[in-house]
N, C-alpha and C positions, 0 to 999 in steps of 0.2 A: 064820579066814582073813581077811587084809587085804581090806577092802571093795573097794578099787580093783583089786586083783588078781582078785577074783571077777568084777567088771564086765568086765575085759579078757578073761578066759577066756570069758565069755558072748558078748562081741563077736566073738572069734575063732571060736567055735563057730557063731554065726549066719552070719558071712560065709563061713566055710568051706563051710557047707551051700549057700550061694547062689553059690559061686564059678563053677561051670560055666555056669549061665544068665547070670550077670552078665557073664562074659567074652565070651560069645556076643553079648550086646547091645552091649558096648563095641566089638567087632569091627565090628558093623553101623554103629555110630556113627562109627567111623573112616572108613567108606566112604560116609558120608552128608554132607549139606551142613553138618551141625553141626561137623564137623572144621574146616572153613575158618572158621567163626564163632569157634570156640575159639582158633584161631591169631590172629585179630584181637584177641582179649582179652589175649593173652600176648605176641606177638612185638614190639609197640611198646615193651615194657618191657625187652627183652633187647638185649645188645650184639650188634653185627653180627659180632663175632669168634666164628665158629662152632667154631673149633678149640680155643680156650682157655677160653671161658665155662663155668664149672662150675655145673650146675643140679641141685638136689635136689627130687624130688617126694615129699612125705611123705603116707603113706596112699595109695600109688599104685594100690591095687586090682590090676586086671589090666593096668596099665601104659599107660593111655590117653595121659596127658600126655607121658611119656618117648618113646613111639612117635611121637607127633605131632611132637615136637621133633627126634627122630633123623631123621625123614623130611625135615625142613627143613635137615639137615646139621649139627646140633649134636652134637659128638663126645664131650662129657663130661657125660652125663646119667645120673643115678642115681635109682632109685625104691626106696622102702622101704615095707614093710607088715608089720603084726603077724601077719597070717594067712598061714601057709605055703602053703595052697592057692592063694591069690591070687597069690603070687609065682611059683608054678609056672605059673599061667595067663599071667602077664605074660611069662615067658620063652618060653612057647609062641607067644604072639601076636607077639613081636618076632623070632622066628627068621627069618634071612635078611636082616635089616636091616644095612646098612653105612653109617655106624658103628652098632653095636648098643648100646642102653642097658645099664646094669648094674642088677641087682635083688638086694635082700637082705631077709631077714626081720629086722625091727628094730622096736623100740618107739619110736613118735613122741615120747614124753615122755622117752626116754633114748637118743637116737641115738648110735651108737658111731662118731663121726667126730671128728677133731681140730678145734680152734677155728679159725674163719675159713677153713673148707674150701670154702665155696661163694659164688658171686656172687649167685645167685638161689635162693630156696626157693619152691616152688609147693605148693599143697594144695587139694583139691576135696572138699567134703562129708566132712571129717574131724573138724574141731575139735568138732563137736557130740557126737562119740563119746568124747571124752577125759575121764577122771575128774579130771585136773589140767591144765586149759588154761593156767593161769598158769605152771606148770612147763614146758609145751611151748613157750610163747612165749619164755621165758628161754633155753631150750636152742636154739631156732632163732636167736635173737639171737646166741648164742655161736658158732654155726656160720657165720654170715654174715661176710664181709669188710666192712671199713669202706666205706660207700657201697653195700653190698649191699641187696637188696630182697626182701621177702616179699610174695607174692600169694596171698591166701587167699580162695577161692570157697566160700561156705557159705550157710546160711539159718537162720532162727530156727525150727528144727523143733519146739522145745518149745511154740511158739505155733500149731503146725499145727492147722487146723480142717478139718472136712469140706469138701472142695472142691465147688463148684457145677459145675465143669467135668466133662463126661462123658468119661472116659478111654477110649481105644480098647481093644479086647479083647486086643491083643497087648502092652499096657503092662505093665511089670515089676510094678507094684503089684497088678495083678489076677492075676498068676501065682504069688504067694507063698502057700504052703500055710498053712492055719490055724494049725498048730502053730508055724511060723516067725513068723507074725504075732503070736502070743501072746508069743513070745520077744522079738520086736522091741519090743513094748509094755512088757515088763518091763525091758528095757535102758533104754528112754527114761525110765521112771519113776525109775531109779537114777542117771541122769546129771545132774550139776550144771547143765549148759548148758540142760537142759529147764526150769529155773526162773529163769534169768538173762535179763535184757533184752538182746537182741542186735540189732545189733552194738555197742551202746553199751558193754557190759561188755568186749567184746573191745578196743575202743579204749583203755579205761582200763588193761587188763592189758598191752597192747602198749607203752604209754607207761611203765608201771612196769618193764617188762622192759628199757627203755633205748632203744627206737626213737625217733628224733628227729622223724620226720614220719609221721603216720598219716592216710590219707584213706579215705573210704567211697564206693563207687559202688553205687547202688541200682537201676541200669538193666540189669543183666546179663541178667535174664530177658527183657526186651523185645528184646534183641539176639540172644540165643541160642535161646530157645524161642518162635519165632514161630508154629510149627504145633503143634497138639495131636496129637502122634504118640507112638510108643512111647518116645521119649526125653524127652518133656515132663516138666518138674518142676512139679507143681502148687503148690509153695511157692516164693515169690519169693526169688531168690538175691541176695546182695550180694557185692561184691568189696572186700576190705580190702587196701590198699597201704601197707606199712610200710617205711620206709627206716632203715637203720642209720647 
């Protein structure tokens, strides 16, 4: 079996098993102060034209970003994820929203959309899971219109060390079963991004993909994760902004 196919199957299995608890936490996050903080990270980069701006969230999980933007009135928001259970959770969480986001099961490295279909592409905690991040960046470049923007929120999870921060008992990291943690560690060991220096490597790959301007913001964690609560990310996040 192709190694990357095996990795993707493991990723789907892992997140499928976590989909219910993950979606429940994202629902609570949508109802928390974190939602407004995430809006401040994203909305300044979006057009004020809420009817026509086409936005794609890659690796949407249970639909956090599309739901956030639909609540702000953006009418053409799409989320894709490789894990079918996650897409079902996203559809459940977005029920009743008008306008409603669209959700599809789709591979982030091979998105099935026509070229220049989107004005903005978002992604959160996805690129570390990809067997071929270079291919993903080239594909996302293809999907963006000229002048379009990629916002990638991620972290160097391969460099993750034991955190000195005491996480609360309701934190997701403490609720993962030991078998799933072993699967998580196996996936991490197989992923190329676990061994690449990030986000430096990402910047190089984005420029090779054709993006004209790439900037990195290292202060995301300071703005979003001010409290050590159930949503706290113990690994510092960065924001990559890449313009076509």
